[in-house]
C-alpha positions as CSV (number, residue, x, y, z in Angstrom):
1,X,12.6,12.8,-10.9
2,X,13.6,9.7,-9.1
3,X,13.4,9.0,-5.3
4,X,15.3,6.6,-3.2
5,X,13.9,6.5,0.4
6,X,16.3,5.5,3.1
7,X,15.9,2.7,5.7
8,X,12.3,1.7,6.1
9,X,10.7,4.7,4.5
10,X,8.1,4.5,1.8
11,X,7.3,7.1,-0.9
12,X,3.5,7.1,-1.8
13,X,1.2,8.7,-4.3
14,X,-2.1,9.3,-2.6
15,X,-5.2,7.9,-4.4
16,X,-8.3,10.0,-4.3
17,X,-11.2,8.5,-2.3
18,X,-14.7,8.3,-3.7
19,X,-16.6,11.3,-2.2
20,X,-20.0,10.6,-3.7
21,X,-22.6,8.3,-2.2
22,X,-24.3,5.5,-4.2
23,X,-27.3,7.8,-4.6
24,X,-25.2,10.6,-6.1
25,X,-24.8,12.8,-3.0
26,X,-21.4,14.6,-2.8
27,X,-20.0,14.5,0.6
28,X,-18.0,17.4,2.0
29,X,-14.6,16.7,3.7
30,X,-16.1,17.7,7.1
31,X,-18.6,14.8,6.8
32,X,-15.9,12.2,6.5
33,X,-14.7,10.2,9.5
34,X,-11.1,9.5,10.2
35,X,-10.4,6.4,8.2
36,X,-7.4,4.8,6.5
37,X,-6.4,6.3,3.2
38,X,-5.2,4.6,0.0
39,X,-2.0,5.1,-1.9
40,X,0.3,3.6,-4.5
41,X,3.9,2.7,-3.5
42,X,6.3,4.6,-5.8
43,X,9.5,3.8,-4.0
44,X,10.8,2.0,-0.9
45,X,13.9,2.0,1.1
46,X,16.0,-1.2,1.6
47,X,14.5,-1.9,5.0
48,X,15.6,-1.2,8.6
49,X,18.4,-2.9,10.4
50,X,17.6,-5.3,13.3
51,X,19.6,-5.5,16.6
52,X,22.2,-7.9,14.9
53,X,22.8,-5.4,12.1
54,X,20.9,-7.5,9.5
55,X,18.7,-5.8,7.0
56,X,15.0,-6.7,7.4
57,X,13.3,-6.7,4.0
58,X,10.3,-4.4,3.3
59,X,6.8,-5.9,3.3
60,X,5.7,-3.7,0.4
61,X,7.1,-3.2,-3.1
62,X,6.8,-0.6,-5.8
63,X,3.4,-0.8,-7.5
64,X,1.5,-2.0,-4.4
65,X,-1.8,-0.3,-3.5
66,X,-1.9,0.1,0.3
67,X,-4.0,1.4,3.1
68,X,-2.2,3.8,5.4
69,X,-2.8,5.8,8.5
70,X,-4.4,9.2,7.8
71,X,-1.9,11.2,10.0
72,X,1.1,8.9,9.6
73,X,3.0,9.9,6.5
74,X,4.3,13.4,5.9
75,X,2.9,15.3,2.9
76,X,5.3,16.9,0.5
77,X,4.8,18.8,-2.8
78,X,7.1,18.3,-5.8
79,X,6.5,20.2,-9.0
80,X,2.9,21.0,-8.0
81,X,1.9,17.4,-7.2
82,X,1.3,16.0,-3.6
83,X,3.1,12.9,-2.4
84,X,3.5,11.2,1.0
85,X,6.6,9.9,2.7
86,X,6.3,7.7,5.8
87,X,7.6,4.7,7.6
88,X,6.6,1.2,6.7
89,X,4.9,1.1,10.1
90,X,2.3,3.7,8.8
91,X,1.0,1.1,6.3
92,X,-1.9,-1.0,7.5
93,X,-2.5,-3.4,4.6
94,X,-1.8,-4.2,1.0
95,X,-4.9,-4.1,-1.2
96,X,-4.9,-7.0,-3.6
């Protein structure tokens, strides 16, 4: 299935965070603090329009691994797999 987000929206695949400490202790979800999450960009829209009607290009591209706000993107489920759809503004950084 292919996706083509509109405007400045981004389609992300969430990447699982490490939930085991260096000493091997497994941390429950309740012990985690609110922190940015990681994901892989699967699709992007063309970018939003500015006041002059010109298209502003996206800062991220397909394949980028990014940090995003925990409660920014909306979670959707397609064929049993969870994905995220959000605005480019929900993305905090590109991980290189």
